[in-house]
C-alpha positions in Angstrom: 1.1 12.3 -22.7 -1.9 12.3 -25.0 -3.9 9.1 -24.6 -5.3 7.1 -27.5 -8.9 8.5 -27.3 -7.5 12.1 -27.3 -5.3 11.2 -30.3 -8.4 9.9 -32.2 -10.3 13.1 -31.4 -7.4 15.3 -32.4 -7.1 13.4 -35.7 -10.8 14.0 -36.5 -10.5 17.7 -35.6 -7.5 18.1 -37.8 -9.2 16.4 -40.7 -12.3 18.6 -40.3 -10.2 21.7 -40.1 -8.3 20.8 -43.2 -11.5 19.9 -45.0 -13.2 23.1 -44.1 -10.2 25.4 -44.9 -9.8 23.7 -48.3 -6.0 23.7 -48.1 -5.8 20.3 -49.5 -9.0 20.3 -51.5 -12.2 18.4 -50.9 -11.2 15.1 -52.5 -8.9 13.7 -55.1 -5.2 13.6 -54.8 -3.0 15.0 -52.0 0.6 15.6 -53.0 3.3 14.4 -50.6 6.5 16.3 -50.7 9.7 16.1 -48.6 10.4 19.1 -46.4 14.1 18.4 -46.6 15.4 16.8 -49.8 18.1 17.8 -52.2 16.5 17.6 -55.6 19.9 18.2 -57.3 21.3 15.0 -56.0 24.2 16.5 -54.0 23.1 14.6 -50.8 25.5 12.1 -49.3 24.3 8.6 -50.3 24.8 7.3 -46.8 22.9 10.2 -45.2 20.1 10.7 -47.6 16.8 11.3 -45.9 13.3 12.7 -46.3 11.2 14.4 -43.6 7.5 15.4 -43.9 5.8 17.8 -41.5 2.2 18.8 -41.1 0.8 16.4 -43.8 -2.9 15.6 -43.5 -5.1 13.3 -45.5 -8.8 12.4 -45.2 -10.6 9.2 -46.1 -11.8 10.7 -49.4 -8.3 11.6 -50.6 -5.4 9.7 -52.1 -1.7 10.3 -51.4 0.4 11.1 -54.4 4.1 11.4 -54.1 5.5 14.1 -56.4 8.8 15.8 -57.2 10.9 12.8 -56.2 13.2 11.6 -59.0 13.4 7.8 -59.6 16.6 6.1 -58.4 16.9 8.4 -55.4 19.0 7.1 -52.5 16.8 8.1 -49.6 17.5 5.7 -46.7 15.5 7.4 -43.9 12.0 8.9 -43.8 10.0 10.3 -41.0 6.6 12.1 -40.6 6.1 14.9 -38.1 2.7 16.2 -36.9 1.0 14.4 -39.7 -2.2 12.4 -40.3 -1.9 9.6 -42.8 -4.8 7.2 -41.8 -3.1 4.5 -44.0 0.2 3.7 -45.5 0.9 5.7 -48.7 0.6 3.6 -51.9 3.8 3.2 -54.0 5.9 4.6 -51.2 8.6 2.0 -51.5 8.5 2.1 -55.3 9.3 5.8 -55.0 12.0 5.2 -52.3 13.4 1.8 -53.2 16.4 2.1 -51.0 14.4 3.1 -47.9 15.8 1.4 -44.8 14.1 3.3 -41.9 10.5 4.4 -42.0 9.0 6.2 -39.0 5.3 6.8 -39.3 4.6 6.8 -35.5 1.8 9.0 -34.2 0.2 9.6 -37.6 -3.2 8.2 -36.7 -2.9 5.1 -39.0 -6.1 3.1 -38.7 -5.3 0.0 -40.8 -2.5 -1.8 -42.6 -3.6 -3.0 -46.0 -2.2 -6.0 -47.8 0.7 -5.4 -50.2 1.5 -2.1 -48.4 5.1 -3.4 -48.0 5.4 -5.6 -51.1 8.2 -3.4 -52.5 9.9 -2.8 -49.1 12.8 -5.1 -50.0 15.4 -2.9 -48.2 13.4 -1.9 -45.1 15.1 -2.9 -41.9 13.3 -0.7 -39.3 9.5 0.1 -39.3 8.0 2.3 -36.5 4.2 2.2 -36.3 4.0 3.2 -32.6 1.3 5.5 -31.2 -1.2 4.9 -34.0 -4.8 3.6 -33.9 -4.3 0.1 -35.2 -6.8 -2.4 -33.8 -5.6 -5.6 -35.5 -2.7 -7.1 -37.5 -4.0 -9.2 -40.4 -2.5 -12.2 -42.2 0.8 -11.7 -44.0 0.5 -7.9 -44.0 4.3 -7.4 -43.9 5.0 -9.7 -46.9 7.7 -8.1 -49.0 9.7 -6.6 -46.1 12.1 -9.6 -46.4 15.0 -8.0 -44.4 13.0 -6.2 -41.7 14.8 -6.5 -38.4 12.9 -4.2 -36.1 9.1 -3.7 -35.9 7.5 -1.3 -33.4 3.8 -1.6 -32.9 3.7 -0.2 -29.4 0.9 1.9 -28.0 -1.9 1.2 -30.5 -5.3 -0.4 -29.8 -4.4 -3.9 -31.1 -6.7 -6.6 -29.7 -6.0 -9.4 -32.1 -3.0 -10.7 -34.0 -3.6 -13.1 -36.8 -1.7 -16.4 -36.5 0.2 -15.3 -39.7 0.6 -11.7 -38.7 4.4 -11.9 -38.9 4.6 -14.4 -41.7 7.5 -13.9 -44.1 9.6 -11.9 -41.6 12.4 -14.5 -41.5 15.1 -12.1 -40.4 13.1 -10.1 -37.8 15.1 -9.8 -34.5 12.9 -7.3 -32.5 9.2 -7.0 -32.2 7.5 -4.5 -29.8 3.8 -4.7 -28.9 4.0 -2.7 -25.7 0.9 -0.9 -24.5 -1.8 -2.7 -26.6 -4.9 -4.7 -25.5 -4.0 -8.2 -26.4 -5.6 -10.9 -24.2 -4.1 -14.0 -25.8 -1.4 -15.1 -28.2 -1.7 -17.9 -30.7 0.7 -20.8 -30.1 2.1 -20.4 -33.7 2.4 -16.6 -33.7 6.2 -16.7 -34.1 6.5 -19.8 -36.3 8.4 -17.9 -39.1 10.6 -15.8 -36.7 13.3 -18.2 -35.6 15.8 -15.3 -35.5 13.7 -13.3 -33.1 15.9 -12.0 -30.2 13.8 -9.5 -28.4 10.0 -9.3 -27.9 7.9 -7.1 -25.7 4.2 -7.5 -24.7 4.5 -5.1 -21.8 1.3 -3.4 -20.7 -1.3 -5.7 -22.4 -4.1 -7.8 -20.9 -2.6 -11.3 -21.2 -3.7 -13.8 -18.6 -1.7 -16.8 -19.8 1.0 -17.8 -22.2 0.9 -21.1 -24.0 4.3 -22.9 -23.7 4.3 -23.4 -27.5 4.5 -19.6 -28.2 8.3 -19.6 -27.8 8.8 -23.0 -29.2 11.9 -23.3 -31.5 13.1 -19.9 -30.6 16.6 -20.8 -29.6 18.0 -17.3 -30.2 15.5 -15.4 -28.1 17.4 -13.2 -25.6 14.9 -10.9 -24.0 11.1 -11.3 -23.3 9.1 -8.6 -21.6 5.7 -9.7 -20.3 5.4 -7.2 -17.5 2.3 -5.2 -16.6 -0.2 -7.9 -17.7 -2.6 -10.1 -15.8 -0.6 -13.4 -15.9 -1.4 -15.8 -13.1 0.7 -18.8 -14.3 3.8 -19.5 -16.4 4.4 -23.1 -17.4 7.9 -24.3 -16.4 8.6 -25.4 -20.0 7.6 -22.1 -21.6 11.2 -21.2 -22.4 12.6 -24.8 -22.4 14.3 -24.3 -25.8 15.4 -20.7 -25.3 19.1 -21.5 -24.8 20.1 -17.9 -25.1 17.5 -16.3 -22.9 19.2 -13.4 -21.0 16.4 -11.2 -19.7 12.9 -12.3 -18.6 10.7 -9.6 -17.3 7.5 -10.7 -15.5 7.0 -7.7 -13.2 3.6 -6.4 -12.2 1.5 -9.5 -12.9 -0.5 -11.8 -10.6 1.9 -14.8 -10.4 1.6 -16.9 -7.3 4.4 -19.2 -8.0 7.2 -19.4 -10.5 9.7 -22.1 -11.6 11.6 -22.8 -14.7 13.0 -26.2 -15.8 16.5 -27.0 -14.7 18.0 -26.5 -18.1 17.0 -22.8 -18.3 19.6 -20.2 -17.6 18.3 -16.7 -17.3 20.8 -13.9 -16.8 18.2 -11.5 -15.5 14.9 -12.4 -14.0 12.4 -9.7 -12.9 9.5 -10.9 -10.8 8.8 -7.8 -8.6 5.2 -6.8 -7.7 3.5 -10.2 -8.0 1.8 -12.4 -5.5 4.6 -15.0 -5.0 4.7 -16.9 -1.8 7.8 -19.0 -2.7 10.5 -18.7 -5.3 12.8 -21.2 -7.0 15.9 -19.8 -8.6 18.0 -21.8 -10.9 21.4 -20.6 -12.1 20.3 -17.0 -12.5 22.7 -14.1 -12.1 20.4 -11.2 -11.5 17.1 -11.7 -9.6 14.6 -9.0 -8.7 11.6 -10.3 -6.8 10.7 -7.4 -4.5 7.2 -6.6 -3.3 5.8 -10.1 -3.1 4.8 -12.4 -0.2 7.8 -14.7 -0.4 8.6 -16.6 2.8 10.5 -19.5 1.2 13.4 -19.4 -1.2 14.6 -22.5 -3.0 18.0 -22.2 -4.7 19.6 -24.4 -7.4 23.1 -23.8 -8.6 23.2 -20.7 -6.4 26.9 -20.0 -7.1 25.8 -18.1 -10.2 23.7 -15.5 -8.3 25.4 -12.1 -8.2 22.5 -9.8 -7.5 19.5 -10.7 -5.4 16.7 -8.2 -4.6 14.1 -9.7 -2.2 13.0 -6.4 -0.5 9.5 -6.1 0.8 8.7 -9.7 1.3 8.1 -12.0 4.3 11.4 -13.7 4.9 12.2 -14.5 8.5 15.6 -16.2 7.7 18.3 -15.5 5.3 20.6 -18.5 6.2 20.4 -20.1 2.8 21.1 -16.7 1.1 24.2 -15.8 3.0 26.0 -19.0 1.7 26.1 -17.6 -1.8 29.8 -16.8 -2.0 29.7 -15.0 -5.4 27.0 -12.6 -4.3 27.8 -8.9 -5.2 24.5 -7.1 -4.2 22.0 -8.3 -1.7 18.8 -6.4 -0.8 16.6 -7.9 2.0 15.1 -4.7 3.2 11.7 -4.6 4.7 11.7 -8.3 5.7 11.1 -9.4 9.3 14.5 -11.2 9.5 15.2 -10.0 13.1 18.5 -10.3 14.9 21.8 -11.2 13.1 24.7 -13.2 14.3 28.4 -12.2 14.1 28.9 -14.8 11.3 25.8 -14.1 9.3 27.7 -12.5 6.4 31.0 -14.3 6.9 30.7 -16.1 3.5 29.8 -13.0 1.5 33.3 -11.8 0.9 32.7 -10.3 -2.6 29.7 -8.2 -1.5 29.6 -4.7 -2.9 26.1 -3.6 -1.7 24.1 -4.7 1.3 20.6 -3.3 2.1 19.2 -4.2 5.6 16.7 -1.3 5.8 13.7 -2.0 8.0 14.7 -5.6 9.0 14.2 -5.2 12.8 17.9 -5.1 13.7 18.4 -4.0 17.3 22.2 -4.4 17.7 25.3 -4.5 15.7 28.2 -6.6 16.9 32.0 -6.3 16.4 33.2 -8.5 13.6 29.8 -8.7 11.8 31.2 -6.9 8.7 34.8 -7.9 9.1 34.8 -10.0 5.8 33.3 -7.3 3.5 36.4 -5.5 2.5 34.9 -4.6 -0.9 31.6 -3.3 0.4 30.6 0.0 -1.1 27.0 0.5 0.1 25.6 -0.3 3.5 22.0 0.6 4.4 21.0 0.1 8.1 18.2 2.7 8.1 14.9 2.4 9.9 15.8 -0.3 12.3 15.8 -0.3 16.1 19.4 0.7 16.7 19.9 2.7 19.9 23.7 2.6 19.8 26.4 2.6 17.1 30.2 2.2 17.5 32.1 3.2 14.4 35.2 1.3 15.7 33.5 -2.0 14.6 33.9 -1.0 11.0 37.7 -0.4 11.2 39.8 -1.4 9.3 37.4 -3.4 7.2 35.1 -1.0 5.3 37.7 1.3 3.8 36.0 1.1 0.4 32.5 2.1 1.7 31.0 5.0 -0.3 27.4 5.0 1.0 26.4 4.6 4.6 22.8 5.0 5.8 21.5 4.8 9.4 18.5 7.1 9.0 15.4 6.5 11.1 16.9 4.8 14.1 17.0 5.9 17.8 20.6 7.0 17.9 21.6 9.7 20.5 25.3 9.6 19.9 28.0 7.5 18.3 30.4 5.4 20.4 34.1 4.8 19.6 37.1 7.0 19.0 36.7 7.6 15.2 34.8 10.0 13.1 33.0 9.2 9.8 36.0 10.4 7.8 38.4 8.2 9.8 36.1 5.2 9.5 35.1 5.6 5.8 37.8 7.4 3.9 36.0 7.1 0.6 32.6 8.0 1.8 30.4 9.9 -0.7 26.9 9.7 0.8 25.9 9.6 4.5 22.4 9.3 6.0 21.9 10.1 9.7 18.5 11.9 9.5 15.5 11.2 11.7 17.5 10.1 14.7 17.7 11.8 18.1 21.0 13.6 18.0 21.6 16.7 20.0 22.3 19.8 17.8 25.7 20.5 19.2 26.8 16.9 18.9 25.4 16.6 15.4 27.2 19.8 14.4 30.4 18.2 15.5 29.6 15.1 13.5 28.8 16.8 10.2 31.5 19.4 9.8 35.2 19.0 8.9 37.4 17.3 10.0 34.7 14.8 11.2 33.1 14.8 7.8 34.2 16.2 4.5 32.1 18.9 2.9 32.0 16.9 -0.3 29.9 14.1 1.3 26.3 14.3 0.3 23.8 13.9 3.1 20.8 11.7 2.6 17.6 13.4 4.0 14.6 11.1 4.7 11.3 12.9 4.4 9.6 13.7 7.7 5.8 14.1 8.1 6.3 16.4 11.1 5.1 19.8 10.0 6.6 21.6 13.0 9.7 23.6 12.5 12.7 21.9 14.0 16.4 23.0 14.3 18.8 21.3 11.8 22.4 21.0 10.9 22.9 20.8 7.1 19.2 20.0 6.8 19.5 17.1 9.2 17.0 17.7 12.1 18.3 17.6 15.6 17.2 18.2 19.2 18.1 21.6 20.8 19.1 21.9 24.5 15.8 23.4 25.5 13.9 20.8 23.6 16.3 18.2 25.0 15.6 19.3 28.6 11.9 19.4 27.8 12.1 15.9 26.4 14.1 14.9 29.5 11.4 16.3 31.8 8.8 14.6 29.7 10.9 11.4 29.8 11.2 11.7 33.6 7.5 12.3 34.0 6.9 9.4 31.7 9.2 7.2 33.6 7.6 8.2 36.9 4.2 7.6 35.4 5.3 4.2 34.1 6.6 3.2 37.5 3.4 4.3 39.1 1.4 2.4 36.6 3.6 -0.6 37.2 3.0 -0.4 40.9 -0.7 -0.1 40.3 -0.5 -3.0 38.0 1.2 -5.1 40.6 -1.5 -4.1 43.2 -4.2 -4.9 40.7 -2.5 -8.3 40.1 -2.6 -9.0 43.8 -6.2 -7.9 44.1 -7.0 -10.0 41.1 -5.2 -13.0 42.7 -7.2 -12.5 45.9 -10.4 -12.1 43.9 -9.7 -15.3 42.1 -9.0 -17.2 45.4 -12.2 -15.8 46.9 -14.1 -16.9 43.8 -12.7 -20.3 44.2 -13.7 -20.5 47.9 -17.1 -19.2 47.1 -17.5 -21.8 44.4 -16.3 -24.5 46.8 -18.7 -23.4 49.5 -21.5 -23.3 47.0 -20.7 -26.8 45.8 -20.5 -27.9 49.5 -23.9 -26.4 50.2 -25.4 -28.1 47.2 -23.9 -31.4 48.3 -25.0 -31.0 51.9 -28.5 -30.0 50.8 -28.6 -33.0 48.6 -27.5 -35.3 51.4 -30.2 -33.8 53.8 -32.8 -34.1 51.1 -31.9 -37.8 50.4 -31.8 -38.5 54.2 -35.2 -37.0 54.7 -36.7 -38.8 51.7 -35.1 -42.1 53.0 -36.5 -41.6 56.5 -40.0 -40.8 55.3 -39.8 -43.9 53.0 -38.7 -46.1 55.9 -41.5 -45.0 58.2 -44.0 -45.5 55.5 -42.8 -49.0 54.8 -42.8 -49.8 58.6 -46.3 -48.6 59.0 -47.4 -50.6 56.1 -45.7 -53.8 57.4 -47.0 -53.5 61.0 -50.6 -52.9 60.0 -50.7 -56.0 57.8 -49.4 -58.4 60.6 -51.9 -57.1 63.3 -54.9 -57.9 61.2 -53.8 -61.5 60.5 -53.1 -62.4 64.2 -56.4 -61.2 65.9 -57.9 -64.0 68.3 -61.3 -63.5 69.8 -61.5 -65.0 73.4 -65.0 -65.6 74.6 -65.8 -66.3 78.4 -67.0 -69.8 77.6 -63.8 -70.6 75.9 -61.6 -69.3 78.6 -63.6 -71.3 81.3 -63.3 -74.5 79.3 -59.6 -73.9 79.0 -59.2 -73.4 82.7 -61.3 -76.5 83.5 -59.1 -78.7 81.3 -56.0 -77.4 82.9 -57.3 -78.1 86.4 -58.3 -81.7 85.5 -54.9 -82.4 84.3 
């Protein structure tokens, strides 16, 4: 597909070529003629049309419509491989009964005022794939009965608040693939009959709640592939007829509508949602988000629910929706399932459990799904599968997928044809079936030749044997795998023994470390005690010496010979 820049360059080249070659002259008037038009008037009034091919005009030239009789009944007009640059003047005066005008991909740069002043019968206008950059005020005045307007894939960055003024009967407006960053709150104030609008593939970051005010008849709104981070809960509060709301491929982190909103289809895939509130919606697609919590209101209305590639760990509140027809919870870590998990989903037609971590299927798990037509159990951790568990319940099953598991053989006494008499598509690829056994599974009478086999792509570049394009394991390869498995088992057992011995050594090592630590602490304590005792002993000796020295000096008595004799004399006299 040619992009917008390439189309601009191509338009300039065509203009230059036409100017140089002189096929249309170097200025003045350029005659516009219909390639297919019955000038004698024999054309059916209801099928009258005019087509123009290879028409080119430059900025210095004027478009003049010639050889078209007045009062013609042309209802349809289309330009092929042409370059107009602007809407031809007096086009609608010349074709007063024109209902459909297709000027897509004609390199129109601008819409001038009064261009549609005489377009009183125009109901469909296609201006897609041009080079428009803006839509000015009241540019469509005069197209009073216009019902469908296509402005997709231009370079429109701005819309005047009165861009669609006067279009009181418009029901569909398409602005897909432009460069709009915002919308005025009164952009649709004159378009109360609008039923379908598309802003897909723009640069919108937010939508004011007033944009869709008073639009009670709106049925479909497409805002996908923008940069929206938030939608106000009251944005569609008055949209009583809203059937399809598309918000895919944005940056929404949460989403919730007011309780009185009923949306038949809600598309929220590929956003950044972590939780989701669903209110009375029949069809919900919210795959490829980060949803871990689901809040349901009036859940009985839900018929189709796609929550694939999220972060759900439980589906207990989902499996209570008794009117559910299609459920997709693939690529969620929901883990093991109970026998009664799907007991309430008796109307289920399709169930996708791909990549959900299921390790085992139990008898009675699908005993209530008598209307089930599609069951996907691929890329789980199934190591065994007994087909008897599906009998006699899944007699209407048309698609059964168990690709990408670890299945060696199927248990039970029934073949696929016996178990699923209406089977149309079967997936058993990327398992571990022996070739001889797989050959028996995939040929009549075990499986009808009309059954289409689903083949999951395999990144293994080595050539492998296969049965009906389903890879299998040959006997030699099986024996080799068995020897590898035996060696692997022996190695694993040896590693386990070594691990146990290492655990014992580690335990002894930890005990020894504890003992060493205890001895070290004991040594530190003992050393501390000895040190304290030594210090105490030294201190006591020092104090004793100090005390004894002081007392000896204070009690010294000097005894002279005279004194002693006098004392003795006194004693004898007595």
